[in-house]
C-alpha positions in Angstrom: 97.0 -131.0 -284.9 100.8 -132.0 -285.1 101.8 -128.6 -283.9 99.2 -129.1 -281.0 101.0 -132.3 -279.8 104.4 -130.8 -280.1 103.9 -127.7 -278.0 103.2 -129.8 -275.0 106.4 -130.8 -272.9 108.3 -134.1 -273.3 107.5 -136.6 -271.2 110.7 -136.3 -269.5 110.4 -133.0 -268.5 107.1 -133.6 -267.4 108.4 -136.1 -264.5 110.9 -133.8 -263.8 110.6 -131.9 -260.2 109.4 -133.0 -256.9 106.6 -134.6 -258.2 105.0 -136.2 -255.1 105.8 -132.9 -253.1 104.6 -130.7 -255.8 101.4 -132.8 -256.5 99.9 -132.7 -252.8 100.9 -129.1 -252.1 98.7 -128.1 -255.8 95.7 -130.6 -254.0 95.9 -129.2 -250.6 95.9 -125.4 -252.1 92.8 -126.3 -254.0 91.3 -127.8 -251.4 92.2 -125.2 -248.8 90.5 -122.4 -251.1 87.3 -122.9 -249.2 86.1 -125.4 -246.4 82.2 -125.7 -245.6 81.1 -125.7 -242.0 78.0 -126.5 -240.4 77.8 -122.7 -240.1 78.2 -122.6 -244.1 75.3 -125.4 -244.5 73.0 -123.3 -241.8 73.3 -120.0 -243.7 72.7 -121.4 -247.3 69.7 -123.3 -245.7 68.2 -120.1 -244.5 68.7 -118.0 -247.3 67.3 -120.4 -249.8 64.5 -120.7 -247.7 63.8 -117.1 -247.6 64.2 -116.9 -251.4 61.7 -119.6 -252.0 58.9 -118.1 -249.9 57.6 -116.3 -253.2 57.4 -119.4 -255.0 55.9 -121.4 -252.4 53.6 -118.2 -252.3 52.8 -118.9 -256.1 51.7 -122.3 -255.7 49.9 -121.9 -252.7 47.7 -119.1 -254.5 47.8 -121.8 -257.8 45.9 -124.4 -256.0 43.5 -122.4 -254.0 39.8 -122.5 -255.1 37.5 -119.6 -256.2 35.9 -119.3 -252.9 39.5 -118.9 -251.0 40.2 -116.2 -253.9 37.0 -113.8 -253.3 37.7 -114.5 -249.7 41.3 -113.4 -250.2 42.0 -116.0 -247.3 45.7 -117.3 -249.1 48.1 -118.8 -246.9 51.9 -119.3 -247.6 51.7 -122.9 -247.1 49.2 -124.7 -249.8 45.9 -125.2 -247.2 44.1 -126.8 -250.6 44.8 -128.7 -253.6 42.5 -128.1 -256.5 45.0 -129.5 -259.0 41.9 -128.8 -261.4 43.0 -125.4 -261.8 46.0 -126.3 -264.0 43.7 -127.7 -266.6 40.6 -124.4 -266.1 43.2 -122.2 -267.2 42.8 -123.4 -270.9 39.1 -123.5 -270.7 38.7 -119.7 -269.8 38.1 -117.4 -273.0 41.3 -116.7 -273.6 43.5 -118.9 -276.4 46.1 -119.8 -273.6 47.2 -122.9 -275.9 47.7 -120.3 -278.6 50.1 -117.8 -276.2 51.9 -120.8 -275.6 52.7 -121.9 -278.8 53.5 -118.6 -279.7 56.1 -117.8 -277.1 57.4 -121.4 -278.0 58.3 -119.7 -281.6 59.1 -116.1 -280.8 61.8 -117.5 -278.4 62.9 -120.2 -280.5 63.6 -117.9 -283.2 65.2 -115.8 -280.9 68.0 -118.4 -279.7 68.6 -119.5 -283.0 69.4 -116.2 -284.4 71.4 -115.5 -281.2 73.0 -118.8 -281.3 74.3 -118.5 -285.4 75.1 -114.3 -285.4 77.1 -114.3 -282.1 79.3 -117.2 -283.0 80.1 -116.0 -286.3 80.7 -112.4 -285.2 82.7 -113.4 -281.8 84.7 -116.0 -283.9 85.5 -112.8 -286.9 86.4 -110.5 -284.0 88.9 -113.1 -282.4 90.4 -114.3 -285.3 90.4 -112.3 -288.1 92.7 -110.2 -289.1 91.3 -106.6 -290.8 92.6 -103.0 -290.2 90.1 -101.2 -287.4 89.0 -104.3 -285.8 89.8 -103.9 -282.7 88.1 -100.1 -283.2 85.2 -101.8 -284.2 85.1 -103.9 -281.4 85.4 -101.2 -279.1 82.3 -99.6 -280.6 80.0 -102.5 -280.4 81.0 -102.8 -276.8 80.3 -99.3 -276.2 76.6 -99.8 -277.5 76.1 -101.7 -274.0 76.0 -98.6 -272.4 72.9 -97.1 -274.3 69.5 -97.9 -272.6 67.0 -99.6 -274.9 64.4 -96.7 -274.1 66.5 -94.7 -275.8 66.2 -97.0 -279.4 62.7 -97.9 -278.6 60.9 -95.3 -280.5 63.3 -95.3 -283.5 63.1 -99.4 -283.8 59.3 -99.0 -283.6 59.4 -96.2 -286.4 61.6 -98.3 -288.3 59.9 -101.8 -287.8 56.5 -99.5 -288.6 57.7 -98.3 -291.7 58.7 -102.3 -292.8 55.5 -103.3 -292.2 56.5 -105.7 -289.5 54.2 -104.5 -286.7 51.7 -106.9 -285.4 53.8 -109.7 -286.8 56.6 -111.6 -285.1 59.5 -110.2 -287.3 60.6 -107.4 -284.7 60.6 -109.8 -281.8 62.9 -112.7 -284.0 64.4 -111.2 -287.0 67.0 -108.5 -284.7 68.3 -111.3 -282.8 69.9 -112.5 -286.2 72.3 -109.3 -286.0 73.5 -110.8 -282.2 74.1 -108.2 -279.3 77.3 -107.0 -278.0 77.6 -108.9 -274.7 77.2 -112.0 -276.4 79.9 -111.2 -279.2 81.6 -110.2 -276.4 81.2 -113.8 -274.4 82.1 -115.6 -277.9 85.1 -113.5 -278.7 86.9 -114.2 -275.6 86.6 -117.8 -275.2 87.7 -118.1 -278.9 90.8 -115.5 -278.1 91.6 -118.2 -275.2 91.7 -121.4 -277.7 95.3 -122.5 -279.1 95.6 -120.5 -282.3 98.0 -123.4 -283.6 94.5 -125.5 -283.9 93.7 -122.5 -287.1 97.1 -122.6 -288.2 96.8 -126.6 -288.4 93.5 -126.5 -290.2 94.8 -123.8 -292.9 97.6 -126.0 -293.8 95.1 -128.8 -294.4 93.6 -126.6 -296.9 90.5 -125.2 -294.9 89.5 -121.8 -294.9 88.1 -119.4 -292.0 84.7 -120.4 -292.4 85.5 -124.0 -293.1 87.3 -123.7 -289.5 84.7 -122.2 -287.8 82.1 -125.2 -289.2 84.5 -128.1 -288.7 86.6 -127.1 -285.8 85.7 -123.9 -283.9 81.7 -124.7 -283.6 82.5 -127.8 -281.7 84.4 -126.4 -279.2 82.1 -123.3 -278.8 79.5 -125.8 -277.8 79.2 -124.4 -273.9 79.5 -120.8 -274.4 77.2 -121.0 -277.5 74.5 -123.1 -274.7 75.0 -120.6 -272.5 73.8 -117.9 -275.0 70.8 -119.5 -276.1 70.2 -120.0 -272.2 70.1 -116.4 -271.4 68.3 -115.8 -274.8 65.9 -118.0 -274.2 65.3 -116.7 -270.4 65.3 -113.2 -271.4 63.0 -113.8 -274.6 60.4 -116.4 -272.7 59.2 -114.1 -270.4 59.3 -110.6 -272.1 56.5 -108.6 -271.9 57.8 -105.1 -273.3 58.6 -106.5 -276.4 55.3 -108.2 -277.4 53.1 -105.2 -276.1 54.8 -103.0 -278.3 54.5 -104.5 -281.4 51.5 -107.0 -281.2 48.2 -105.8 -281.4 46.0 -109.0 -282.1 45.3 -111.1 -279.1 45.9 -114.5 -281.3 49.6 -113.3 -282.0 50.7 -112.4 -278.2 52.8 -115.0 -276.1 51.8 -116.4 -272.1 53.4 -113.4 -271.0 50.7 -111.2 -272.2 48.2 -114.0 -271.6 49.0 -114.0 -267.9 48.1 -110.7 -267.6 45.0 -110.5 -270.2 43.8 -113.1 -267.2 43.0 -110.7 -265.1 40.8 -108.9 -267.4 38.4 -111.9 -267.4 36.8 -111.0 -263.9 33.5 -110.2 -264.0 32.5 -106.3 -262.6 33.1 -105.7 -258.7 35.1 -109.8 -258.8 38.4 -109.9 -257.6 41.1 -111.1 -260.8 40.9 -115.0 -260.8 44.5 -114.8 -259.1 45.0 -118.9 -258.9 44.6 -119.1 -262.8 47.1 -116.2 -262.5 49.2 -118.0 -260.6 49.1 -121.1 -262.5 49.8 -119.2 -265.7 52.9 -117.7 -264.0 53.7 -121.1 -263.0 53.9 -122.3 -266.6 56.5 -119.2 -266.8 58.6 -120.6 -264.5 58.9 -124.5 -264.6 60.1 -124.5 -268.6 63.3 -122.0 -267.5 63.9 -123.8 -264.4 64.3 -127.2 -266.5 66.1 -125.3 -269.2 69.1 -124.3 -266.7 68.9 -127.4 -265.0 69.7 -129.2 -268.1 72.0 -127.0 -269.0 73.6 -125.7 -266.1 76.9 -127.8 -267.1 77.3 -126.1 -269.8 77.3 -122.8 -268.1 79.9 -123.8 -265.6 82.1 -124.9 -268.8 81.8 -121.6 -270.0 85.0 -120.1 -268.4 86.1 -117.1 -270.5 88.8 -116.3 -268.0 90.6 -119.4 -269.2 88.9 -120.5 -271.9 90.1 -124.4 -271.1 86.3 -125.4 -271.8 86.6 -125.2 -275.6 89.5 -128.1 -275.6 88.3 -130.7 -273.2 
């Protein structure tokens, strides 16, 4: 840490120059970047209201009665409040509790895999010196241009030969090999941290893994939490992956379970849209809560400056 302290400017140099004028000018430039006006707030309110209409409509249908569903007389603003629908959805013939538990298991497994692998691989690309490292990084980034539909069939054949079909493994294990976007995030974040931190740790006798575990990992908290949020969002509502690899109803996640509710209606009857919307709310609320609790980490993940890691 002595190296970092010595890199800072001496107090005498920091006090030089037109202090008050310089500080006031910098503050004016920051404040003058954007000033909100009443028109700005009015525009934000109108746009937000338009974007919230589908969510309000979902809540309105979720609180509707069975008679309203059969008559198909829904309204955007809730006209009735049948809160019992939120308990009735767990009383259907489908194991909704099991669907919810499966979603938690798959999502947490995927998050753990992405956080562990992305941190290690991104740190290695940013700090380790090896021949061909930059070329390999370009190849990793180039994989982002490959559509997932192209690799869908080869992956299914591979997992079928491994005997992983109808298990959670195809949905969890690939996350322990990270992906190009998350590796790019960590690599850019680490590359903008002072290299003197690593040099000082090496003087103290730490190796690369020790530096990562004891020094870099706490600094990478914002970007790793952001990766966890991105992964959780993608996995929690994933429909295609479970549809391809899972066959047993007891192993399906909530995203598939909500679709299966539509098949519980009798012949010539409308699906229970109120229960379907309740399931959709169960899919949405955890993501809203996760973003609310983790939004400050998303703001701190400033890959353009990398300053979040040295706060």
